[in-house]
FILUM-401449 format. One record per atom (N, C-alpha, C): x, y, z; residue in one letter. Coordinates in steps of 0.02 Angstrom, whole numbers, padded with zeros to 5 digits, always signed. Example, Ala and Ser with C-alpha at 12.3 -4.5 7.8 and 13.67 -1.06 7.14 Angstrom:
<atoms>
+00660-00284+00390A +00615-00225+00390A +00660-00165+00390A +00642-00112+00354S +00684-00053+00357S +00645+00002+00394S 
</atoms>
This chain:
<atoms>
-00226-00048-00339M -00266-00126-00355M -00316-00128-00384M -00370-00085-00350E -00428-00105-00388E -00422-00069-00467E -00391-00039-00506Q -00377-00036-00567Q -00342-00089-00583Q -00300-00134-00547I -00281-00196-00579I -00329-00236-00601I -00360-00233-00537L -00420-00301-00542L -00474-00285-00584L -00503-00227-00598H -00551-00220-00636H -00537-00222-00711H -00446-00220-00711I -00428-00225-00816I -00428-00284-00800I -00411-00342-00754I -00413-00409-00771I -00469-00433-00768I -00532-00419-00731N -00582-00456-00749N -00617-00414-00813N -00583-00364-00838E -00601-00344-00926E -00582-00388-00969E -00530-00443-00941M -00477-00465-00978M -00497-00540-01000M -00500-00548-00936S -00513-00633-00914S -00564-00676-00966S -00616-00661-00993P -00677-00696-01015P -00638-00699-01077P -00620-00633-01121Y -00570-00640-01194Y -00507-00671-01180Y -00488-00668-01122L -00417-00705-01130L -00407-00773-01152L -00461-00810-01092L -00486-00884-01123L -00494-00903-01169L -00540-00872-01233L -00573-00868-01277L -00496-00848-01339L -00461-00802-01317G -00422-00802-01356G -00361-00853-01351G -00359-00894-01296F -00324-00939-01294F -00348-00999-01322F -00406-01017-01322L -00430-01076-01333L -00435-01063-01416L -00460-01002-01448L -00431-00999-01510L -00365-01014-01539L -00312-00998-01510A -00246-00991-01525A -00243-01086-01529A -00258-01096-01470G -00225-01183-01472G -00262-01208-01524G -00332-01196-01554L -00368-01224-01609L -00318-01238-01673L -00285-01153-01685M -00252-01156-01725M -00199-01198-01746M -00171-01207-01684H -00086-01247-01685H -00113-01305-01684H -00150-01339-01674A -00174-01413-01674A -00206-01430-01745A -00248-01385-01768F -00282-01398-01813F -00232-01362-01917F -00216-01321-01883V -00179-01278-01944V -00096-01307-01971V -00104-01349-02024P -00030-01396-02055P +00028-01329-02026P +00098-01351-02008G +00134-01303-01998G +00177-01293-02083G +00165-01337-02112Q +00203-01322-02177Q +00157-01284-02206Q +00117-01275-02209M +00067-01227-02245M +00097-01149-02259M +00132-01130-02171Y +00167-01067-02180Y +00231-01048-02211Y +00267-01111-02235S +00337-01107-02274S +00311-01117-02352S +00262-01157-02359R +00244-01166-02467R +00232-01125-02486R +00196-01064-02462Y +00192-01006-02496Y +00235-00929-02468Y +00296-00954-02444L +00326-00889-02444L +00407-00896-02498L +00424-00932-02533A +00471-00943-02571A +00493-00858-02603A +00443-00859-02661R +00463-00804-02683R +00485-00747-02675R +00542-00700-02699P +00544-00622-02661P +00502-00578-02705P +00431-00593-02695T +00391-00558-02707T +00340-00524-02670T +00279-00490-02699F +00239-00458-02663F +00178-00490-02606F +00171-00550-02674R +00129-00616-02649R +00156-00635-02587R +00196-00653-02595S +00235-00692-02536S +00241-00665-02455S +00247-00589-02464V +00265-00541-02421V +00184-00534-02392V +00143-00528-02446F +00079-00526-02441F +00053-00587-02392F +00069-00638-02393N +00030-00738-02359N +00074-00727-02299N +00141-00703-02302A +00187-00712-02227A +00147-00665-02187A +00123-00610-02204A +00071-00552-02157A +00000-00580-02117A -00019-00609-02198L -00083-00643-02180L -00082-00702-02110L -00026-00738-02145F -00032-00794-02093F +00008-00780-02032F +00057-00721-02008G +00081-00696-01946G +00012-00651-01919G -00020-00628-01944I -00066-00596-01901I -00094-00619-01840I -00136-00674-01882P -00186-00714-01838P -00130-00767-01772P -00071-00774-01812L -00036-00828-01724L -00024-00780-01679L -00031-00832-01617P -00013-00793-01549P +00047-00828-01556P +00096-00791-01568L +00168-00802-01555L +00211-00728-01514L +00260-00740-01483C +00267-00677-01420C +00339-00650-01468C +00347-00602-01440S +00421-00562-01473S +00474-00609-01474S +00482-00665-01421C +00552-00703-01425C +00527-00746-01473C +00478-00776-01461G +00452-00850-01495G +00454-00832-01576G +00426-00779-01592V +00424-00760-01669V +00482-00760-01685V +00554-00749-01656I +00630-00743-01696I +00647-00809-01726I +00629-00869-01686P +00668-00929-01720P +00619-00981-01769P +00555-00939-01746T +00516-00965-01794T +00506-00942-01868T +00514-00879-01866A +00556-00836-01934A +00602-00860-01969A +00659-00872-01922M +00702-00880-01955M +00709-00970-01978M +00660-01006-01937S +00635-01084-01963S +00631-01065-02035S +00579-01025-02052L +00533-01006-02121L +00583-01002-02158L +00646-00941-02162R +00697-00941-02199R +00724-00999-02214R +00738-01049-02158R +00791-01085-02164R +00759-01123-02198R +00720-01152-02216E +00661-01175-02267E +00641-01179-02324E +00682-01101-02336G +00666-01083-02424G +00616-01010-02415G +00602-00980-02354A +00546-00925-02356A +00592-00859-02388A +00587-00825-02427S +00628-00758-02448S +00640-00717-02396S +00688-00685-02401K +00704-00642-02337K +00628-00577-02323K +00605-00550-02373G +00550-00506-02369G +00490-00542-02351G +00478-00588-02355S +00411-00643-02293S +00477-00648-02247S +00498-00660-02229A +00525-00697-02159A +00508-00615-02120A +00545-00569-02150V +00532-00488-02112V +00482-00471-02113V +00425-00484-02160S +00340-00473-02141S +00315-00507-02094S +00348-00566-02083F +00322-00626-02023F +00335-00592-01972F +00407-00557-01944L +00414-00548-01906L +00378-00495-01884L +00358-00456-01924I +00329-00381-01893I +00266-00391-01873I +00240-00434-01932A +00140-00436-01912A +00142-00492-01847A +00191-00525-01836T +00164-00576-01786T +00159-00554-01731T +00212-00529-01688P +00206-00497-01620P +00176-00445-01625P +00136-00421-01661Q +00084-00363-01659Q +00042-00379-01631Q +00021-00436-01660T -00071-00453-01657T -00055-00537-01620T -00112-00566-01668G -00117-00640-01633G -00216-00653-01617G -00238-00695-01601V -00305-00688-01597V -00333-00669-01523V -00269-00698-01481D -00278-00693-01422D -00277-00617-01392D -00230-00571-01420S -00213-00518-01407S -00289-00460-01428S -00295-00468-01503I -00351-00434-01551I -00420-00446-01482I -00395-00501-01463I -00496-00491-01433I -00482-00485-01354I -00419-00498-01333A -00406-00442-01272A -00421-00360-01271A -00406-00343-01339T -00398-00292-01353T -00462-00235-01360T -00494-00285-01395Y -00580-00279-01399Y -00595-00251-01321Y -00597-00319-01282S -00618-00313-01225S -00607-00242-01181S -00541-00217-01179L -00519-00171-01143L -00501-00117-01156L -00517-00095-01229M -00491-00029-01270M -00538-00029-01326M -00594-00046-01348G -00665-00050-01395G -00647-00086-01458G -00686-00062-01494L -00706-00094-01565L -00659-00070-01614L -00665+00006-01595P -00606+00059-01649P -00536+00018-01641P -00493+00001-01573F -00433-00038-01562F -00432-00083-01590F -00459-00120-01586A -00469-00214-01605A -00469-00189-01678A -00499-00175-01725I -00496-00159-01788I -00438-00138-01824I -00416-00075-01796V -00354-00047-01806V -00282-00080-01813V -00285-00106-01718R -00204-00140-01711R -00209-00206-01770R -00250-00236-01822P -00232-00290-01854P -00206-00250-01934P -00242-00200-01930I -00231-00182-02008I -00152-00138-01996I -00152-00116-01952A -00087-00055-01958A -00019-00117-01954A -00038-00172-01915A +00029-00230-01927A +00022-00249-02012A -00023-00263-02044L -00048-00297-02094L -00002-00235-02155L +00006-00177-02129F +00012-00126-02184F +00084-00130-02173F +00126-00115-02097T +00190-00115-02081T +00214-00168-02105T +00197-00228-02098A +00233-00278-02127A +00218-00286-02187A +00196-00287-02236L +00180-00263-02309L +00228-00216-02356L +00233-00144-02300F +00292-00111-02319F +00359-00119-02320F +00364-00170-02250G +00442-00186-02214G +00460-00240-02265G +00419-00284-02282G +00441-00341-02325G +00444-00307-02386G +00390-00250-02423Q +00408-00258-02500Q +00487-00201-02485Q +00494-00195-02455M +00568-00139-02442M +00630-00182-02417M +00617-00248-02418V +00665-00279-02402V +00683-00307-02477V +00623-00333-02500N +00619-00360-02565N +00671-00329-02629N +00665-00246-02625W +00690-00201-02664W +00748-00179-02650W +00782-00195-02576F +00838-00149-02568F +00892-00204-02565F +00877-00279-02571D +00901-00325-02517D +00884-00384-02565D +00905-00379-02629R +00889-00433-02709R +00943-00503-02670R +00995-00476-02664D +01051-00533-02677D +01011-00585-02613D +01000-00557-02551G +00978-00610-02504G +00913-00632-02501G +00885-00631-02553N +00795-00645-02583N +00812-00718-02630N +00875-00754-02623G +00873-00809-02662G +00832-00865-02653G +00793-00877-02729I +00738-00940-02693I +00775-01018-02677I +00756-01031-02647G +00783-01098-02621G +00850-01089-02591G +00865-01034-02540H +00933-01030-02550H +00960-01066-02500H +00948-01117-02481N +00974-01172-02460N +00945-01248-02476N +00977-01258-02527H +00950-01340-02562H +00950-01396-02518H +01008-01386-02492E +01012-01459-02460E +00947-01435-02386E +00942-01393-02345N +00898-01400-02294N +00821-01410-02335N +00814-01403-02400E +00746-01390-02423E +00739-01447-02443E +00800-01491-02461H +00783-01558-02486H +00768-01629-02408H +00807-01599-02349H +00810-01627-02311H +00725-01624-02269H +00698-01545-02278G +00651-01547-02260G +00593-01571-02298G +00580-01584-02363D +00547-01615-02407D +00547-01690-02376D +00613-01690-02361H +00609-01787-02336H +00581-01778-02273H +00589-01746-02232C +00538-01743-02177C +00470-01763-02170C +00441-01710-02215C +00379-01701-02243C +00354-01773-02250C +00405-01803-02300H +00370-01879-02301H +00367-01905-02249H +00412-01907-02198D +00399-01956-02158D +00352-01949-02094D +00329-01875-02084D +00282-01848-02037D +00233-01906-02042D +00214-01943-02068H +00134-01985-02028H +00187-02050-02024H +00139-02062-01952C +00162-02131-01918C +00112-02169-01932C +00141-02229-01962D +00106-02276-01969D +00080-02351-01902D +00108-02328-01839C +00115-02370-01779C +00053-02382-01732C -00009-02313-01771G -00069-02317-01760G -00058-02291-01675G -00023-02248-01664C -00016-02204-01599C -00052-02155-01612C -00084-02131-01651G -00111-02084-01645G -00095-01997-01676G -00009-01999-01660H +00036-01955-01666H +00077-01957-01740H +00104-01903-01764N +00159-01921-01800N +00216-01931-01788N +00292-01903-01822H +00325-01933-01793H +00352-01855-01751H +00341-01796-01770D +00354-01739-01727D +00319-01740-01679D +00283-01798-01640G +00217-01769-01583G +00175-01742-01589G +00139-01738-01642H +00082-01689-01664H +00027-01764-01685H -00022-01717-01646A -00075-01793-01648A -00103-01789-01721A -00137-01839-01762T -00158-01852-01812T -00235-01852-01801T -00276-01888-01748T -00347-01877-01725T -00386-01834-01710T -00420-01822-01717F -00484-01747-01699F -00474-01748-01617F -00476-01797-01581W -00474-01816-01513W -00413-01777-01480W -00374-01819-01515G -00300-01795-01534G -00266-01742-01508G -00304-01709-01560K -00294-01643-01592K -00341-01592-01544K -00375-01606-01529M -00412-01572-01436M -00375-01570-01392M -00341-01623-01385R -00292-01620-01318R -00267-01567-01333R -00215-01585-01393E -00156-01559-01414E -00178-01465-01407E -00246-01460-01434A -00248-01367-01446A -00244-01355-01371A -00287-01394-01332L -00290-01392-01241L -00224-01373-01207L -00205-01429-01226E -00129-01406-01170E -00065-01359-01205E -00086-01349-01264Y -00057-01300-01307Y -00083-01241-01284Y -00143-01225-01272A -00176-01171-01283A -00167-01151-01179A -00178-01182-01150F -00164-01155-01088F -00141-01191-01022F -00076-01226-01072V -00015-01224-01037V +00051-01207-01072V +00058-01225-01114D +00136-01200-01167D +00109-01127-01166D +00061-01093-01202M +00049-01020-01209M +00051-00986-01147M +00020-01004-01102M +00019-00988-01033M +00069-00970-01012M +00118-01023-01001A +00196-01019-01001A +00231-00964-01025A +00213-00971-01093D +00252-00913-01128D +00233-00829-01114D +00163-00832-01117I +00127-00772-01115I +00121-00727-01046I +00107-00796-01023G +00079-00774-00939G +00116-00714-00902G +00200-00740-00883K +00237-00709-00866K +00223-00631-00882K +00233-00603-00951W +00226-00536-00975W +00162-00514-00966W +00103-00558-00966L +00051-00518-00979L +00048-00507-00892L +00061-00538-00839V +00075-00503-00761V +00111-00470-00771V +00152-00451-00803I +00223-00405-00787I +00194-00322-00812I +00129-00347-00888G +00100-00297-00905G +00069-00255-00855G +00037-00303-00830L -00023-00268-00778L +00029-00230-00716L +00063-00268-00688I +00091-00237-00640I +00124-00155-00663I +00166-00158-00723V +00189-00105-00762V +00128-00056-00750V +00087-00071-00783A +00031-00030-00792A -00005-00006-00716A -00022-00044-00672G -00019-00022-00612G +00007+00051-00576G +00081+00015-00577L +00113+00052-00560L +00120+00129-00598L +00105+00137-00654I +00099+00203-00693I +00047+00232-00668I -00016+00191-00669T -00084+00230-00629T -00054+00263-00559T -00035+00219-00510V -00015+00246-00448V +00045+00293-00427V +00089+00276-00478F +00157+00329-00457F +00174+00373-00500F +00144+00371-00570V +00152+00451-00620V +00109+00466-00605V +00113+00550-00566P +00072+00595-00560P +00034+00628-00645P -00015+00644-00653D -00041+00646-00707D -00009+00717-00737D +00023+00757-00703S +00067+00822-00749S +00115+00827-00776S +00140+00744-00755F +00206+00732-00785F +00173+00722-00864F +00119+00698-00889F +00093+00702-00973F +00095+00768-01004F +00068+00833-00946E +00043+00876-00965E +00077+00907-01027E +00149+00907-01031I +00175+00923-01066I +00170+00891-01150I +00144+00847-01151F +00143+00814-01216F +00045+00783-01245F +00027+00796-01175A -00069+00808-01217A -00081+00843-01274A -00055+00899-01280D -00060+00927-01360D +00001+00936-01418D +00032+00883-01401N +00078+00870-01451N +00092+00797-01448N +00056+00784-01519S +00065+00728-01527S +00104+00662-01527S +00139+00711-01587L +00180+00680-01626L +00249+00656-01561L +00256+00731-01525L +00317+00730-01469L +00264+00660-01408L +00233+00667-01399S +00203+00591-01341S +00222+00520-01391S +00221+00534-01447M +00239+00463-01462M +00315+00448-01491M +00339+00471-01501L +00431+00493-01474L +00431+00467-01415L +00413+00488-01387L +00409+00475-01323L +00392+00391-01302L +00352+00379-01316V +00308+00283-01313V +00353+00258-01358V +00397+00290-01402L +00454+00232-01431L +00494+00240-01408L +00514+00267-01377C +00589+00274-01327C +00590+00221-01281C +00533+00203-01272M +00507+00163-01215M +00487+00093-01234M +00480+00096-01315A +00433+00032-01321A +00490-00011-01361A +00517+00021-01399V +00573+00001-01446V +00606-00048-01406V +00660-00035-01357P +00693-00078-01323P +00667-00124-01268P +00604-00128-01257M +00578-00154-01205M +00538-00221-01224M +00553-00277-01206Y +00520-00326-01206Y +00462-00333-01180Y +00407-00351-01225L +00330-00334-01210L +00285-00381-01275L +00235-00420-01262C +00194-00472-01264C +00152-00430-01303C +00114-00447-01361A +00057-00411-01379A +00010-00404-01343A -00021-00442-01285T -00065-00446-01245T -00060-00403-01175T +00015-00394-01160G +00060-00382-01114G +00054-00304-01119G +00046-00260-01182S +00062-00204-01217S -00021-00162-01200S -00070-00203-01181I -00130-00175-01199I -00165-00127-01124I -00122-00172-01049P -00139-00151-00988P -00116-00068-01002P -00016-00070-01025I +00031-00018-01006I -00013+00041-01073I -00042+00012-01129A -00071+00061-01157A -00137+00109-01138A -00170+00047-01095V -00232+00088-01061V -00200+00150-00995V -00149+00117-00969A -00111+00174-00911A -00108+00234-00957A -00057+00222-00995L -00029+00277-01015L -00092+00321-01053L -00152+00323-01092M -00181+00355-01117M -00228+00394-01043M -00243+00339-01007M -00288+00367-00942M -00241+00426-00914M -00183+00436-00912K -00133+00500-00889K -00131+00547-00924K -00156+00535-01000G -00178+00587-01036G -00144+00603-01095G -00118+00535-01116L -00071+00541-01184L -00138+00527-01225L -00106+00530-01290T -00157+00526-01345T -00179+00460-01381T -00242+00447-01399P -00236+00389-01429P -00179+00351-01486P -00193+00382-01512G -00113+00373-01560G -00049+00360-01530G -00043+00401-01462A +00025+00367-01418A +00003+00289-01396A -00065+00299-01368G -00062+00215-01360G -00064+00156-01410G -00076+00161-01478L -00073+00122-01537L +00011+00122-01543L +00048+00168-01543V +00103+00158-01548V +00164+00091-01494V +00114+00116-01445M +00136+00058-01384M +00105+00004-01387M +00056-00031-01430L +00026-00060-01454L +00081-00105-01514L +00107-00062-01559M +00116-00080-01617M +00206-00064-01604M +00234-00050-01566A +00304-00045-01585A +00313-00078-01512A +00299-00097-01457G +00300-00128-01397G +00335-00189-01426G +00282-00229-01433P +00307-00316-01451P +00324-00309-01509P +00321-00290-01553A +00366-00299-01619A +00435-00288-01630A +00470-00241-01599S +00525-00249-01578S +00559-00262-01501S +00607-00280-01501N +00663-00287-01422N +00729-00262-01428N +00789-00288-01388I +00850-00288-01384I +00864-00337-01433I +00834-00404-01404A +00844-00483-01412A +00803-00496-01490A +00778-00473-01513S +00757-00468-01589S +00803-00407-01631S +00814-00366-01614I +00853-00336-01647I +00927-00332-01656I +00963-00402-01616L +01023-00410-01611L +01025-00489-01670L +00975-00525-01650V +00970-00598-01685V +00950-00585-01767V +00905-00516-01793I +00893-00510-01867I +00970-00475-01875I +00998-00436-01838N +01072-00393-01857N +01115-00456-01886N +01139-00517-01854K +01182-00569-01844K +01152-00608-01903K +01069-00614-01915V +01066-00687-01970V +01022-00659-02052V +01004-00601-02037L +00964-00571-02067L +01018-00506-02103L +01053-00482-02065G +01106-00421-02095G +01087-00357-02068G +01127-00301-02053R +01130-00245-02061R +01070-00203-02092R +01081-00206-02151R +01038-00172-02203R +00943-00196-02182R +00941-00268-02166T +00881-00308-02153T +00860-00258-02091T +00900-00282-02030L +00879-00234-01984L +00840-00162-01983L +00904-00122-02023I +00872-00076-02018I +00804-00039-02060I +00796-00088-02102V +00725-00091-02153V +00651-00116-02083V +00688-00154-02067Y +00639-00194-01998Y +00627-00131-01963Y +00665-00100-01936L +00660-00051-01870L +00618+00018-01907L +00642+00033-01955A +00595+00089-01998A +00531+00081-01995A +00545+00027-02022S +00456+00010-02032S +00415+00003-01989S +00424-00031-01910I +00406-00014-01880I +00408+00038-01848I +00436+00075-01858I +00431+00171-01811I +00372+00213-01867I +00390+00194-01932V +00357+00242-01975V +00278+00216-01970V +00281+00155-01989G +00200+00119-01983G +00166+00141-01907G +00209+00133-01842A +00158+00174-01769A +00145+00217-01784A +00200+00265-01800V +00193+00332-01802V +00146+00357-01848V +00140+00350-01905G +00095+00344-01977G +00026+00346-01947G +00013+00287-01905F -00042+00260-01904F -00077+00288-01835F -00011+00308-01795G -00020+00346-01744G -00065+00419-01750G -00020+00446-01784L -00017+00515-01817L -00125+00528-01861L -00140+00452-01888A -00209+00462-01930A -00258+00459-01857A -00232+00420-01823I -00278+00401-01765I -00308+00469-01747I -00242+00531-01704D -00252+00582-01663D -00295+00646-01729D -00260+00643-01784H -00272+00683-01851H -00343+00679-01903H -00345+00606-01897L -00395+00588-01959L -00476+00568-01930L -00451+00523-01863L -00537+00501-01839L -00550+00520-01780L -00603+00518-01768P -00647+00542-01707P -00603+00527-01641P -00589+00555-01591R -00555+00539-01519R -00613+00491-01510R -00654+00527-01493E -00719+00492-01452E -00724+00406-01477E -00705+00388-01549W -00685+00321-01543W -00648+00280-01509W -00592+00306-01500F -00534+00268-01471F -00529+00282-01380F -00570+00324-01368T -00581+00348-01283T -00645+00324-01272T -00694+00305-01298S -00763+00304-01262S -00758+00225-01215S -00735+00174-01230A -00732+00129-01211A -00693+00130-01135A -00636+00179-01128L -00591+00202-01081L -00628+00234-01022L -00674+00294-01062V -00722+00310-01019V -00771+00275-00975V -00792+00208-01023A -00859+00175-01011A -00815+00137-00939A -00768+00122-00970D -00714+00079-00913D -00736+00094-00828D -00696+00158-00854A -00699+00214-00777A -00781+00211-00763A -00798+00233-00789D -00877+00227-00758D -00905+00176-00704D -00898+00137-00748C -00917+00063-00711C -00876+00029-00656C -00816+00052-00648C -00761+00028-00625C -00786+00004-00540C -00844+00065-00520H -00866+00033-00446H -00945-00016-00467H -00945-00021-00515E -01029-00065-00514E -00993-00138-00519E -01059-00167-00499E -01048-00247-00461E -01026-00302-00522E -00966-00331-00531T -00947-00369-00556T -00979-00445-00560T -01011-00488-00596S -01045-00523-00624S -01006-00607-00593S -01044-00644-00575W -01017-00720-00552W -00986-00746-00596W -00996-00728-00668F -00961-00780-00738F -00905-00712-00731F -00886-00658-00737T -00815-00629-00738T -00763-00668-00695T -00805-00652-00626W -00750-00696-00567W -00737-00759-00592W -00782-00802-00630L -00774-00866-00611L -00710-00876-00680L -00707-00830-00729C -00651-00810-00766C -00590-00809-00753C -00601-00754-00717T -00526-00717-00669T -00500-00774-00628T -00552-00822-00593G -00510-00872-00554G -00481-00924-00602G -00527-00955-00633L -00495-01006-00701L -00429-00956-00714L -00421-00923-00750L -00358-00881-00782L -00286-00892-00733L -00305-00861-00689A -00277-00848-00622A -00220-00922-00587A -00296-00964-00596A -00297-01055-00578A -00201-01087-00634A -00253-01071-00694L -00213-01087-00749L -00153-01074-00781L -00134-01003-00746L -00074-00956-00736L -00036-01006-00709L -00064-00991-00626A +00000-01040-00582A +00001-01090-00600A -00024-01141-00622N -00021-01212-00641N +00038-01200-00723N +00041-01155-00751A +00088-01136-00814A +00148-01127-00779A +00157-01083-00732L +00204-01052-00712L +00248-01067-00662L +00208-01116-00634I +00252-01136-00565I +00234-01217-00571I +00184-01227-00552F +00189-01321-00561F +00191-01365-00612F +00171-01325-00690H +00195-01362-00733H +00265-01368-00754H +00293-01290-00734R +00374-01307-00758R +00424-01351-00705R +00389-01357-00630H +00408-01352-00589H +00411-01460-00610H +00373-01483-00621D +00339-01553-00644D +00385-01563-00711D +00402-01526-00761H +00417-01529-00834H +00488-01521-00804H +00529-01489-00763H +00591-01506-00734H +00620-01559-00717H +00573-01597-00671H +00583-01638-00646H +00567-01705-00699H +00529-01701-00735H +00512-01763-00785H +00574-01756-00819H +00603-01691-00857H +00663-01707-00894H +00736-01748-00861H +00715-01726-00791E +00810-01762-00754E +00794-01842-00760E +00737-01828-00738H +00699-01910-00730H +00715-01961-00798H +00688-01924-00858Q +00707-01943-00932Q +00770-01950-00945Q +00819-01888-00929H +00889-01907-00936H +00924-01944-00914H +00889-01965-00838Q +00927-02022-00813Q +00936-02077-00864Q +00863-02111-00871N +00837-02157-00914N +00887-02149-00981N +00879-02107-01001Q +00932-02100-01068Q +00994-02114-01067Q +01025-02082-01003T +01101-02111-00989T +01113-02174-00991T +01061-02188-00949A +01065-02264-00953A +01055-02325-01022A +01039-02308-01050M +01031-02326-01124M +01088-02322-01159M +01101-02252-01137N +01154-02221-01230N +01209-02173-01179N +01267-02195-01188Q +01324-02193-01150Q +01340-02095-01187Q +01324-02110-01270N +01361-02074-01304N +01322-02021-01333N +01281-01992-01306E +01255-01952-01326E +01285-01893-01303E +01250-01821-01365M +01306-01762-01345M +01250-01719-01301M +01290-01692-01268L +01255-01620-01237L +01279-01555-01247L +01227-01499-01256F +01252-01429-01293F +01205-01385-01234F +01220-01351-01228H +01187-01272-01210H +01177-01231-01245H +01101-01208-01262I +01073-01165-01308I +01063-01113-01286I +01114-01036-01318N +01093-00957-01274N +01038-00937-01328N +00984-00906-01281G +00945-00862-01326G +00855-00890-01317G +00842-00947-01303M +00782-00963-01297M +00748-00943-01211M +00687-00919-01254N +00656-00889-01181N +00576-00924-01167N +00554-00953-01222C +00484-00985-01216C +00479-01034-01263C +00386-01071-01251N +00425-01171-01291N +00400-01168-01368N +00394-01093-01406H +00417-01080-01462H +00495-01077-01474H +00515-01052-01430C +00598-01047-01450C +00630-01125-01449C +00601-01157-01390R +00623-01243-01382R +00587-01291-01439R +00538-01273-01469M +00540-01310-01518M +00552-01293-01579M +00561-01240-01593N +00616-01234-01642N +00687-01237-01642N +00720-01277-01585A +00782-01264-01605A +00774-01345-01596A +00729-01381-01570E +00738-01457-01574E +00709-01486-01662E +00691-01446-01701K +00658-01473-01759K +00741-01432-01797K +00751-01415-01785A +00817-01385-01829A +00874-01432-01806A +00883-01438-01735I +00928-01509-01729I +00914-01552-01776I +00834-01586-01753A +00807-01640-01805A +00818-01647-01868A +00834-01584-01871S +00839-01568-01980S +00901-01598-01993S +00945-01610-01948V +01010-01618-01963V +01019-01698-01988V +01042-01713-02042P +01050-01770-02065P +01098-01809-02009P +01082-01897-01989G +01117-01897-01950G +01089-01897-01861G +01060-01850-01842V +01015-01857-01780V +00982-01911-01776V +00960-01944-01718E +00937-01986-01711E +00872-01972-01669E +00883-01928-01618S +00822-01915-01564S +00873-01839-01554S +00811-01789-01521V +00848-01758-01467V +00789-01708-01437V +00787-01708-01389S +00789-01667-01308S +00810-01593-01295S +00745-01536-01286V +00787-01481-01278V +00728-01443-01220V +00772-01438-01153D +00760-01427-01095D +00754-01340-01093D +00701-01296-01083L +00681-01237-01092L +00695-01224-01032L +00705-01241-00976D +00725-01238-00906D +00806-01223-00883D +00839-01273-00918S +00894-01279-00915S +00954-01246-00982S +00907-01240-01034R +00918-01225-01091R +00976-01283-01111R +00969-01358-01096E +00993-01398-01126E +00986-01444-01175E +01020-01460-01228A +00996-01508-01275A +01047-01567-01283A +00991-01612-01294R +01012-01698-01283R +01000-01721-01335R +01073-01730-01372V +01061-01765-01456V +01103-01842-01451V +01044-01889-01491T +01088-01940-01490T +01099-01945-01568T +01147-01989-01604G +01157-01997-01672G +01245-01992-01703G +01241-01980-01765E +01310-01980-01788E +01337-01914-01827E +01276-01857-01810A +01293-01807-01852A +01348-01769-01829A +01383-01735-01870P +01419-01685-01861P +01413-01641-01815P +01457-01611-01770L +01465-01552-01736L +01452-01489-01763L +01464-01489-01842A +01466-01415-01870A +01407-01412-01896A +01381-01480-01931E +01315-01449-01943E +01235-01435-01891E +01247-01471-01831I +01205-01458-01790I +01234-01377-01770I +01295-01363-01740R +01290-01272-01740R +01268-01253-01791R +01258-01284-01866K +01248-01233-01915K +01181-01210-01893K +01163-01270-01900A +01067-01273-01880A +01034-01238-01834A +01060-01230-01758V +01033-01197-01708V +01048-01135-01748V +01118-01100-01770E +01131-01032-01771E +01080-00999-01820E +01074-01051-01878E +01033-01010-01936E +00969-00995-01908E +00954-01004-01841I +00876-00980-01825I +00896-00944-01761I +00933-00907-01770G +00962-00864-01708G +00989-00875-01652G +00994-00948-01622F +01008-00965-01546F +01074-00947-01572F +01134-00967-01518S +01212-00991-01488S +01195-01062-01477S +01246-01099-01485I +01255-01174-01439I +01315-01177-01418I +01353-01216-01390E +01406-01231-01370E +01405-01296-01339E +01455-01351-01372E +01442-01419-01318E +01470-01411-01248E +01445-01455-01211T +01446-01478-01147T +01492-01531-01103T +01458-01581-01172A +01489-01651-01134A +01494-01679-01193A 
</atoms>
């Protein structure tokens, strides 16, 4: 328990800063720029996708519909894969948290490894899957997307555009804070808590002797971590305490990096969606890129760089576990706990009741709305991408998606087949319930 509390205290100030920066990026960086430079099946589009993805604070499930949306809007298959690989491994919040708990060398190597792995995977797709890389592969969607872009700005003076994003500075600041400390907390918080609990269980219940057979075999220890990390769902921040716990038990820094890379970059859900939407050949390249990149950089850390670079922070943390924690650190920990409770308990409860009340009002006004159930949504990014996909269908007048119930309420005259197609193109499944 003491070890877990120490980890939380070390991470809390940096996590709050990371969440804030992520919110500012979300509010002030136009979403259209992420798809504008990704259309051609070239190395440049793959490079742009990786650069766009590295700082974005998207979790492992949220990146799937986002990447599929980019693909649907015209991004090449190679750039979509590059985005899929780079984005969940990092994020401005996880990079800062990595520095706080594992030291500067890990914080530097982690985004570099994500960049090169994404470039390798995206370019491999460009070379081996040229047939699926057509520029502007969906002209109907591109045309409609352009139409939506022209209609984004609202002239009613409300300070928001038609997709709900604020247009004034203070409106954007409010949006940034709400996104950072409510939406992101709700998406990432659960997995951060799970990561801390898993780290604590490893620390307390796994004996040091368990990893002795792997201590002198860098490659074998990495393969062990890969077997755990590839199918498991982990966010980039939640993987940090687990990697620390494994290293404290004797695994090499390279094996710790494998956990930081492979854990967030892949899971069973992403594997199934990529196979369904992008094809088996792309899935093989995607998994091979993650495995080769993680093991390659892990071996480089273990055999080419001084071990002390990557263990000094852990030794320092162990030495200062019994030192008095500052009042500022405790304040940050308390604030982080309060924000997590608000996002995971109170806000979700209030949002669910607000959605029910909104549905009652809408039903009274419109008895002809369509009700769908969407499978595969796990976070607010999933919900936003589902709403965006349905709203892009010609004939849809309004759409509201509730994450808790997985229900989508749609009004308009849009064909059911077009709504189904739009949702399935971003990796979800949909069925009409009413």
